[in-house]
C-alpha positions as a Markdown table, in Angstrom:
| # | Residue | x | y | z |
|---|---|---|---|---|
| 1 | Met | 0.0 | 0.0 | 0.0 |
| 2 | Asp | 1.5 | 3.4 | -1.0 |
| 3 | Lys | 1.5 | 6.5 | 1.2 |
| 4 | Ser | -1.5 | 8.0 | -0.6 |
| 5 | Glu | -3.7 | 5.0 | 0.1 |
| 6 | Thr | -2.6 | 5.0 | 3.7 |
| 7 | Asp | -3.3 | 8.7 | 4.0 |
| 8 | Met | -6.8 | 8.2 | 2.5 |
| 9 | Gly | -7.5 | 5.4 | 5.1 |
| 10 | Val | -6.4 | 7.7 | 7.9 |
| 11 | Ile | -8.4 | 10.7 | 6.5 |
| 12 | Ser | -11.5 | 8.5 | 6.2 |
| 13 | Ala | -11.2 | 7.6 | 9.9 |
| 14 | Ile | -10.6 | 11.2 | 10.9 |
| 15 | Leu | -13.6 | 12.4 | 9.0 |
| 16 | Glu | -15.8 | 9.8 | 10.5 |
| 17 | Arg | -14.6 | 10.6 | 14.0 |
| 18 | Leu | -15.1 | 14.3 | 13.3 |
| 19 | Glu | -18.7 | 13.8 | 12.0 |
| 20 | Lys | -19.8 | 11.3 | 14.7 |
| 21 | Gln | -17.9 | 12.4 | 17.8 |
| 22 | Arg | -15.8 | 15.5 | 17.8 |
| 23 | Leu | -18.0 | 18.0 | 16.0 |
| 24 | Pro | -21.2 | 17.1 | 17.9 |
| 25 | Gln | -19.2 | 17.4 | 21.2 |
| 26 | Leu | -17.6 | 20.7 | 20.1 |
| 27 | Leu | -21.0 | 22.1 | 19.2 |
| 28 | Thr | -22.4 | 21.1 | 22.6 |
| 29 | Ile | -19.5 | 22.8 | 24.3 |
| 30 | Gln | -19.9 | 25.9 | 22.1 |
| 31 | Lys | -23.6 | 26.2 | 23.1 |
| 32 | Lys | -22.7 | 25.9 | 26.7 |
| 33 | Val | -20.0 | 28.6 | 26.6 |
| 34 | Glu | -22.0 | 30.9 | 24.5 |
| 35 | Ala | -24.6 | 30.8 | 27.3 |
| 36 | Gly | -21.8 | 31.8 | 29.7 |
| 37 | Glu | -21.4 | 28.4 | 31.3 |
| 38 | Thr | -18.1 | 27.0 | 32.3 |
| 39 | Pro | -17.2 | 23.7 | 30.6 |
| 40 | Ser | -16.7 | 20.7 | 32.8 |
| 41 | Asp | -13.3 | 19.1 | 33.4 |
| 42 | Ile | -14.3 | 16.3 | 31.0 |
| 43 | Glu | -15.1 | 18.9 | 28.3 |
| 44 | Leu | -11.8 | 20.7 | 28.9 |
| 45 | Ser | -10.0 | 17.3 | 28.7 |
| 46 | Phe | -11.8 | 16.6 | 25.4 |
| 47 | Leu | -10.6 | 20.0 | 24.0 |
| 48 | Glu | -7.0 | 19.3 | 25.1 |
| 49 | Thr | -7.1 | 15.9 | 23.5 |
| 50 | Val | -8.3 | 17.3 | 20.2 |
| 51 | Val | -5.7 | 20.0 | 20.1 |
| 52 | Ser | -3.0 | 17.4 | 20.8 |
| 53 | Asp | -4.3 | 15.0 | 18.1 |
| 54 | Thr | -4.4 | 17.9 | 15.6 |
| 55 | Lys | -0.6 | 17.9 | 15.6 |
| 56 | Asp | -0.6 | 14.4 | 14.3 |
| 57 | Val | -3.1 | 15.2 | 11.5 |
| 58 | Leu | -1.5 | 18.3 | 10.1 |
| 59 | Pro | 1.3 | 16.5 | 8.1 |
| 60 | Ile | -1.4 | 14.3 | 6.4 |
| 61 | Val | -3.6 | 17.3 | 5.6 |
| 62 | Gly | -0.5 | 19.1 | 4.2 |
| 63 | Arg | -0.2 | 16.4 | 1.6 |
| 64 | His | -3.9 | 16.7 | 0.7 |
| 65 | Pro | -4.8 | 20.3 | 0.1 |
| 66 | Glu | -8.4 | 19.3 | -0.7 |
| 67 | Tyr | -9.0 | 18.9 | 3.0 |
| 68 | Gln | -7.2 | 22.1 | 4.2 |
| 69 | Arg | -10.3 | 24.3 | 4.0 |
| 70 | Leu | -12.3 | 21.9 | 6.2 |
| 71 | Val | -9.4 | 21.7 | 8.7 |
| 72 | Ser | -9.2 | 25.5 | 8.7 |
| 73 | Gln | -12.9 | 25.9 | 9.4 |
| 74 | Val | -12.9 | 23.3 | 12.2 |
| 75 | Thr | -9.8 | 24.8 | 13.7 |
| 76 | Arg | -11.4 | 28.2 | 13.7 |
| 77 | Leu | -14.4 | 26.8 | 15.5 |
| 78 | Tyr | -12.2 | 25.2 | 18.2 |
| 79 | Asp | -10.3 | 28.5 | 18.5 |
| 80 | Glu | -13.6 | 30.5 | 19.0 |
| 81 | Val | -14.7 | 28.1 | 21.7 |
| 82 | Ile | -11.4 | 28.2 | 23.5 |
| 83 | Lys | -11.3 | 32.0 | 23.4 |
| 84 | Lys | -14.9 | 32.1 | 24.8 |
| 85 | Ile | -13.8 | 29.7 | 27.6 |
| 86 | Leu | -10.9 | 32.0 | 28.5 |
| 87 | Glu | -13.2 | 35.0 | 28.6 |
| 88 | Ile | -15.5 | 33.1 | 31.0 |
| 89 | Glu | -12.6 | 32.2 | 33.2 |
| 90 | Lys | -11.3 | 35.8 | 33.3 |
| 91 | Gly | -14.8 | 36.9 | 34.4 |
| 92 | Ala | -15.1 | 34.3 | 37.1 |
């Protein structure tokens, strides 16, 4: 199996995880923080895990520019949520 085939298998798994797990969880956290609520420790741990995992995904995305826009949009959403969490914590 060449690198491109391996990449596509990894990308497929990443997209499935994004659709079924990570994006729904992120949107739940986003709603919560937009309402001014502080995320739970589990939610904060989830965000930390995703940020850490992103470092592993970036090299693959770099080889497949067709996914860079999606990654950029999702990254921006995570960034917005994290900034809102920091605002809430400053106000607490």
